[in-house]
N, C-alpha and C positions, 0 to 999 in steps of 0.2 A: 780294793786297798787302798785307791783316792776316795772314795766315798768315806771311809772309815778315817779317813785321815780327818775328810772336811768336818764330820761328825763332832771328831777329838780335839780339835785345833779351833773348829770355826764355831757352827753350830748345825745343827739338824735341817734348821732354813733358811743356812747362807744361799744366797746365789750359786757361789762356786759348787756347792755340795750340791743344792739342786739341779745343777748343768748335769755335775758327773754323774748323778743319777739317772738323770735323762738320757745321757749317754749311754750308760748300761741298760737301760730299754731298747735302744734303737740295735743295740748291738746283739742283742738277746731277739727281737724282730728278725734280724738279718740271717742270725743262726736257725730262726726256725722253731723258736722257742716262744711263740708269741703270748701263751699261756701267762709267765713267768715274766715278760714283759707287760702284760694288759693290766698284773699285781703291781706290781711300780708306776705305773702311771695314773693309778687309779687313784695311790696315795700322795704320788709326786704334784700332778697337776694341780692339786688347790691350792699346796705353799708355792707352788712356782705360778698360779696366777698371784695370792699374795705379794709376792715378793717380785715379778716382775711385772705385773699388771695383766687382767684379762685379756687384755686385747692383743699383748704384745707379740712378737711373733717369734719368739720361744714359746709359749704356751699353747698359739695356732699352730705350730707345729709338731709339738706333743700330742695335741689331741688329733691331729690327722694320723700321725702314729696309734697313737690306742684306736682311733675305728679301724686301721688297719690288722692291727691284731688283735681286734673285737668279731671281724669280719675272718678271719684265718681259725681262730679257736672256734665259731659256730661252726664252719664247715669241716672242721675235725670231727666236730661233736657229732654232727648231722651223720659225716661215714660211718663212725666207730656206733653208732643207731643204726645204719643199714647192713651192717658186718654183724652184730648182736643179734639183729632179727632172721636173720638166714642161716646163721649157727643153732639157734633156736627152732626154724620150721625144719632144717635137716635133721634136729634131735629129737624133734617131735614125731617125723615122719619114719625115723627109724624106728620110734617104738613103738609107735600105734598105727601106722599107715603101710608097713612094706615088710 
């Protein structure tokens, strides 16, 4: 809601709007919803770099959180891949091997 209000009243790239969007990404990450957070970080960080400066503390922190979200997303992808391989192996074994 804060982001929507900021976009309406201020601007899409206003510092307050960018900061609110970053807060949402942080909360999503804390809730274990790293993929959603990663989508926000990918769009928000370039705009934050323009507004705050590429080496600002806000951008540095957002990049660190983006990295955390990306690592979590890749772990999830790896685990899902292993589960899929096991399921396929069981199906094939039941169908052709046993």
